[in-house]
N, C-alpha and C positions, 0 to 999 in steps of 0.2 A: 503494501500498499505504500503510496507516496504523497508524505507532507497535503498540509492547503495551510492557505497562511489564514488566517481570522484580519480584517477589514471589517474597525469599528459592530463589532461584534459580530460581524454574517463571516460565515469558512466560503474565501472563495480563490483557485486552485487557477495558478497562475496557468493562459487557455495560451502561449507559448509554447510552441515545439519543442521540446527534446532540442533536437540539429538544426531548423531555425536557430534556435536560444547559445549556444557555439557558435555560429556561423557568423551569425552577429557581433558577437564579443569578437573575436575574431581579425575579421574587419572595420572594426569598430576602430577597436589596440590600431590597427600597424596605418589609421586615419590617424588616429593622436599622434601617435610615434612624428608621424611628418607633421604635422598641427603643430604640435611641442616643441618643431629639431626651429624650424622655426626666426626664433626671436636668438638661442643660441649661434646659427651661422651665420644672423646681424650684427649681433654684437657685441659674442665673446669672443675674447680672441683667441687664436687656437692650442692647448698645450697648457691652459689657464682655468684656476676652481671662478665653476661659475661667477660671476656677483647676485648678492643676493634679490636685487632685481630683476635682471637676465633670467634668473630661475621661476622668477615667482612669474613673470610672463609664456614659464614655455609652460609648465601649467596647468595655470590657468587656460592660453591655449586649448590643453591638452585636456581640461575639463569640460570642457564648452561640448571639444568633439563628442566623448562619450557620452554627455546630459544628451545629443543630439543623437545618437546611437540607437541608444535607447531607447529616449520620448519615437523615433524614427521607427524603431522595430518595436515598440507597441501599437503602434496606430495602421502598424501594416499588415502586422502577423499576430496581434495577439485583437482583448474588445478596444483599444483605445484609451482605455479612460488608465494614463499612464503609472499611475500609485495604486492604483489592486493589482497591475500586472504587476510588476515590479514591489510590490510589497512596501510601499515609500507611507511607512505609516512610524509612525509614536509612540506612546501612553506612561505617563509620570511613573510608574513602572518601569520604565527603560533606563533608569538614571540608577540602579544598581553594579547597571554594565559597569561602571565607572570605574570601583571597586574591585572587579572581575578582572578592568580591565590592569587595574596597577596591579595586582593582584599576582596576572602575567606577564609581566612587566618586571614585578621585584622577584617573584620565585618558581615560575614554571622556565620560565624563559635558563635565569641558570640552573637552572635544575638539570633543562635540557644537553646543557654544557660541564655538566658533567663529565659525565667518562667519557666523552668527546678529546677531553682535557687531558681527561690523566691517557687518550691514547695521544693524543698531536698535542703535545702542550704550547707548541711555536704559530702552529697554525690559527689552533682558539684561543689566543691569546685575546687576556682581555682590551689591551688596545684594538689590538686587530677588530672585537667585538667593536668600540664603540666609538670610531674614526667616522664613522658621517656622518653621528649627529656630531658630534668634540667638533666636524668642521666647519657645518654646517652653526653651531651656533660664536664659532669663532669671526667665519664673514659677518653675521647680526649685529655691528657695533650700532653702540645709540638705540638713535630711533630703529635704525632694523628688526631688531632684536621683535618687537611688540607682531612685523609682518612677516616673520619666518618664522612664529607663533599660530601665527593667525590661519599658516597657509600649512602645516605640519602639525593641528594637532583639533583647527577645527575641518579646513575643504577636503585637507587628503584622503579621514578618515567616512567621510559624510560621503564625499565621488567615490573614490574604490568600493565601502558597500554596496552601496546606487548598481558598480559594474558587478564585483564579484561574486557577489550576494542576489543583489534581483536580478540586474538582467543572465548572468550568467546561473550560476546555481540554481534557485527559481525554476527554472526551465528545467535544468535536466535531472530534475524532481521529479518528473513529467514518465520521461522513459528508464532510469535507473534506479538501485536500491542507494536510501539516502543512506547510508557507510561513506556506498564507494566516491561521491558524487561529493562529499562534506570533505574526504581523503586528493580528489581527485582537482574542486576549486582549491581546498586552503592547496600547493600544491605547485597550483596557475603561479596564483596568489607568489609565494617566497620568487624563485624563481625567477616571474616580473624584474621582482628589484634587483637582477642583476650584483647580488651582491653576495660572492660563496660563503664568502666564511657567514653570514646570515639567515643561511638557508634553514638552517636545520629550525632555530630561534620564532623565523618569520612562518613555517612549519606549523605549530606547534602551535605558539600563539593563530595561526592563521584557521585552523580543526575551531579552538576556543569559536573564531567567531560567528564559523561559520555554524558549530549547532546551535546557537545564539539564535541565528537567523531562522536554521532550523523549524527549531521547535518552541517558538513563537509565529512563526508565519509572515514576520514580517522583520524590514531591516532595522528598526530602532534602538535595541537591545545590541546589533553588533555595529549598531554605528557610537553607541555612548561604549563600549566595551573597546572599540575600536580613539578612542577621544582617550580615557584612559591611557592605555594601555600608548600614546603616543604622548601623551603629557607629563609620566613618569619620565618617559624614555629624553625627553629634554630636560627635565628638571633636576637626571642628574645626569646632563650635561651639564648646564652650570653649575 
């Protein structure tokens, strides 16, 4: 039996076929990759770290493309009700996701790396695992820090959960068992970050986000958990 989302108190099944959801995700991701590369090509110096404003422009263009793709998929292959099709709803109880995400950052992810660090201590060194967050914070001086926080703590969790758990996971639940879908989407979520040293932790937390979305039938709890996870990561880097 597939999972069905709860929308405004009523049971609503995602009408987007599994194959369509997968193809839409791939096509949208490719388009978003092209769109997000435009500010990088135009404004960034080759070989240099991206300035925060350029990074912001890149992310926003990618996010707009993702959201446009999700909307188009709903209108062309779903019911046309984007919120219902993608599970875009939240409830006050979803705020519990914030401590869930923080716990995942401070307890789950470190636990995942304990055996890995025992076998490959140099590869999974603490500095390697925190390099991305530390680098972002180092580049966000003064007035740019609030912008970075908005991007990482608010923008990224909302858009990524809509895309991964809304556009990809929900349609796949129409054709495949929930555990298989959650594992697959968590793997995609980890791999697309293109940071191999972070793959185990991202996969583990991707499972948490996936279960949150599956059990509630909406992305609200997953978004809150993702916010808590990213917030804790930025706090550690600061």
